[in-house]
Phi, psi and omega in degrees: 000138175258119189245133177248126183249131176247118180211127186298321178256137180201154177309144010276009172297150194245004179294161188301320177307316179296308175301314181306304183283338168295314179297321180294313182297315181302313177301321177293327173293321177293336175266014175096004177274158171262131185233126175241135179237128171256120184217184186257158166300125186286144168234343184233168170057040174244152178302136181305143176090351178288128177274088183293337177295326185269006187286123180281155186289334181221134174204162177253123174248120177050031177091005185254131181276110183254125176248119184246133183242142179275150166236159181297137182288101183245160180291118188271355180264009173247105183317316185289323181291316177298328178291328178288323180294322177294323179295319181288323172304321177301320183283324185286320174301319177300312178289331167297327177293325176297339176282342176284124191285324188226123172207151180256331185209147176251133177238122189242136167268127185231132011276171004290151180300322178304337178293325182288331177288311175309313180299318180303309185285333171297314178294324178297316180290316186274350183065046181232149181288149178236125178253121188246120171266114188268112178265321179227138184276081175270147006269002185306327181299301180291337173291315181299324182284352188076010185274341181233109173240346179294123185301319178295323178290324179295315176298321174292324177293320173304318183291320177292318179300315181295322176301307181303309185299320185279320190266336180296141176291339174199152177234148166230146181225164187262003179198166184291326176298316178298320182292318176294328177292316181292322181295320177291349176244028168116348176285155178278121180303324181286346182236034174228130184236147166270116179238108181300142165301160188230178174219141180277098183290354175265339169277313179253115178215163184305149183205173180291143179293324178277106182214180180308311184299315176298324178294313183304322182252012174062046181258348194296337180258014180245161174269107191266133172240108192251155158228127173233123183153198183283132176256079181247198178298315187297327190287345174050049188281359176302327178293334176288318177299315182295328172293316178299323178290333173290327189252026185293334180280350177280076194306328183263008173262119176243132179268134177231119179251124183244131177132199184213174177158170184293340182258004190290318180295325176296316174302322181287325176296319177299312182294321178293313181298331176273359182059044186272122174264349178258029172234116180245132170265134177235137184292163178310135181249158179298151179309322182291346176273340182310314177303323180301320177298320181292316181297324181293341189270151171266326174225139172245138185255144168230126184226150171210154183288152183298325186284354176277094194275337185291146183284137186210148179234096180304134182295340182286346180296320189288324176295327179289325184289328184288330185278359179068040181240132181301155178235143171245128176249138172236092185196167185306134189277354184267355187269193190284329177297310177297336176289319176299314181298313178294314181295334178252001177051052181242023173176200178230137178249127173242162179300148180286159178055035179231088189292335179293316181294316179301317178294318173308314181296316175305314182296318187297318181281329176297330179271347188226078188289334177288329173290321171309306173308311182294313177297329176295319185285322179292325179297318179294319178297318186295319182295320176297318182288314195242349182229044182291136175300313179307317186292317180293320183293322181298315178307308178305314182297320175299307181305309185293323176301319181293315186297329187255004174077021179266157173283162178312325180255020172290162174225000000 
C-alpha cells in the first residue's frame, strides 16, 4: 500500500507529535508499505546544534520519503498570526500532495485543522480515502486557554472542525473522552476509533540514574524532578517554578526543565527573579538523549493548565511509564490521564495550578523511595501491557486496509 502522511511535525523536531508519526511511518515501512510524508521545514523544538540550513527539502529517512516545505517566519507567540501560518501550511501541503504521483490512502495528523481540509480535497481530487488522527481538540483547547477569543475566528474554526469530523472517511482519537467529544461535535461513531498513542518499549526502558546526561549537568547526587517537552501556554509550567520556590530549602531536590517553547524565556525570568538555584533549564536534546533524561530523573512531571477542560493524554506520560519512573501530574482531575495513572498506580495526581499540592506530592515521594520504585515498576508494566507500538500500528494498518479494500496482508 502507498500511504501519504500530512504532518506539521517530523524529525529532526523532537516534540511528541514528531516522534509518534515517525515511529508509525517507520513501522509501516517495515511492514512492506511505501510511505511518503509531507511536513514543514522545522524551526522549533530541535536539538541544540542542529544545522537546519543544510536540511534537505527531500530525503529518505529509514525508508520514508520525506518532503519538507518552507513557510514564512512569523511570530509564533501571537495566536492569530499562528492561525494564519496554519492556514498557509494547509495550502502549501495541498499543492505538495498534488506532486506525489501515487498513493492509496491519506493519513493526516490534526491539528492544525487546515491539514484536515487539505487531506479531504487531496482525497477528493485523487479519489482516495482520508484517515484523520485527532490528537488535540481544536479549537476547544485554545478557547479553554483563552488564546482564541475572536468570535469570527472561533466560528471559522468550528466550521473547519465540523467539516473534518463529518467528511473524513475515518477518524482516530487517543482516548475514550476524545471519542465522545468528536462524536458530540459531528463525527460518526461507527467510523471513529480509539487508538491509544504508544511508546516504543524497546527504545525506552528502565535505566541507570548515572548516565552521560546526569553527569554532564551534575545531577547524579541530587533528587531530580524533571519536565521534558514543549514549554507552551497549555503546559502551565508556572506551577513548577512556584513549587520549586516552596522547596527551595531542600538543597538536594533539583528541578530540571528540558526543552523549548514560547513560555521558556518567561519561566527562566521567573526562576531568576526568585533567585532559585534549584531550577535548571536545559535546551532541547536529541531524541537519542531523551531516555537518559528520564533515567536521570527520580520523578517526572506532566502539567496542563486548569482551564484546559478537553480530555487529553500527553504523549510524554507513556514515555515516563516505559522508563520506569513515577509521574506526578498537575492537570484537570476529570480527564483521561488521571484514569490511566489510577488504573496502573504509577504516580500521583494533584489539582492543576496548585503549587502547594505539587510540592507536597514531590515531598511524599522524596521521603518514600520504595514507593517511587514501586510506582515506576507499575508504570513500566502498564506501558508494556496497554501502550505497545506494534498493537497500535496493527490497528492503523487494519483501518487503512479496510479503507482501501485490501486484505489484512495486502500491500
